[in-house]
N, C-alpha and C positions, 0 to 999 in steps of 0.2 A: 452337566450337559444333558439335554433332553433330546430324544430321538423319537420320531413318529414313523410307523410302518403301516402302509395301506395293505389290508388283507383281501377283502372280497367286496364285490358290489352286492348290496343287500338283496336286490330283486333279480339278480342274475343278469346275464348279458342281454336277454330278450327284453326284460323289464326296463333295463337301463336305456336301450335303444328306443323303446316305446315312449319312455319318459322324455327323452331328448326331442323326439318328434312332437310330442304334445307341447313341450315348452316352446319350441320354435314356432309351431302353429299358433300358440297363444300370443307370442310376441307380434306376429304378423296381423292377427285378427283383433288385437286390442284397439286398433284405430277405428274399427267398425262397431265393436260391442264391448261393453265393460264386463260382460259375462265371460269373456276370454281370460280374465284374471284367474278364474278357476282352472283353466287349462295351464296357465303359467305356474300356479302353485302346485297342482298335481304333477305336472311334468317335471318341475324342479325336484319334488320329493322323490319321485320314481327314478329319475335319471341321474341324480347327483348324490344320493345317499349311499354311503359305504361304511364298512367296519374297519377299524384301525386299532393299533396298539401304540400307546405312548409310554415311553420309559424314561424315568428320571434316574440316571446313573449316579448322580451325586448323593441323592437321598435314599436310593435303593427302593423306589416305588414304581409300580406298574399300573397302567389303566387301560382296560379294554373298553372301547367305546364305539358307538354308532355315531357317525357324523351326519346329522340330519341336514338335508338340502346342500350338503357339501360345506357347511359353515359352522353349525352348532354341535359341539361335542357333548355326548352324554357319557355316563359311567362314573364309577367311584375309583379313587386311588387305593391301591392295596400295597401295604408294606411287604417287602420281600423278607420273609422269615427264614431262619436257618433250617427249619424242618421241611421246607419246600424243596423240590428237586426240578431240574430241567432235563427234558428228554426230547427225542426226535419222534414225531408221529407222522405216518403217511396219511395224507388226506386225499380222498377220492370223492368228487362230486360229479353228478351227472345232471346237466341242465336239459330239460325236455320241453319241446314245443310241438305243436301240431299245425300242419299246413292246411290250406283250404280244401285240399283233397283228402283230408282226414288221415294224412300220413304222419307218423311219429318221427320227429327228428331229435336225436340225442347228441349232445356234445359233452363227452366226459372230460373232466379236468383233474389231473393228478399232480400233486406237489407234496413236498415234505415241509413240515413246520417245526420250529422250536416251540415247545409248549412247557408251561409251568404246571407241575403236578402237586397235589396236596400230599401230606404225609401218609395218607391212606392209599395213594396211588391213583386218585381220580384226576382227570383232566380239568385244569382250572382256567388258564389263560393262554391262548396262542400268542406268541411273541412276533415271529417273523416267518415268512414263507420263502422256500427255496425251490428251484427247479429240480434238483437232484439231492440224493441222500449224502453224496460226497461233499457238496457245498455246505449242507447243514452240519455235517460232522466236523468240518474245519472250523466253523464258528462256535460250536458248542462249548469248547473249553474256554474260549475268550469270554463268552457270555456268563459262564459259571464264575469266572474270576471277577468280572466287572460287577455282577449283582451279588456276589458272595453267597451263592447257592450251590448245593452239591449237584453232581451229575446223576441221572437216573440209571 
């Protein structure tokens, strides 16, 4: 069984909205000019590209990938080795943008992620994100069992 989990928008919320606006304006303007195809391609790239993790539980493989244009997956499959470990990591990102009045607008995003670590303890692949540490803790044991990897 394969499972796919969407993690983050590659260009953040502001870049994603700007890409969708470019894409929509390109679709409207394509009737008037063929150069609007550039808007469509750039908008689709900015607006629909995201990162994800795909897990094959039957074969014990994991792939972290960027999904370009929302369609094409990149990334390599990695075999789940017994020397790897799964742990919970708190993720904190701040998306920053500036208004026309040169005011800084910050939107912090905090979540908890199940992450595969190497035998040296370095972060390797984020698997899935959760809103709270309790939710992540509940699923940690199940993921360890299904992927046959130890808990950190």
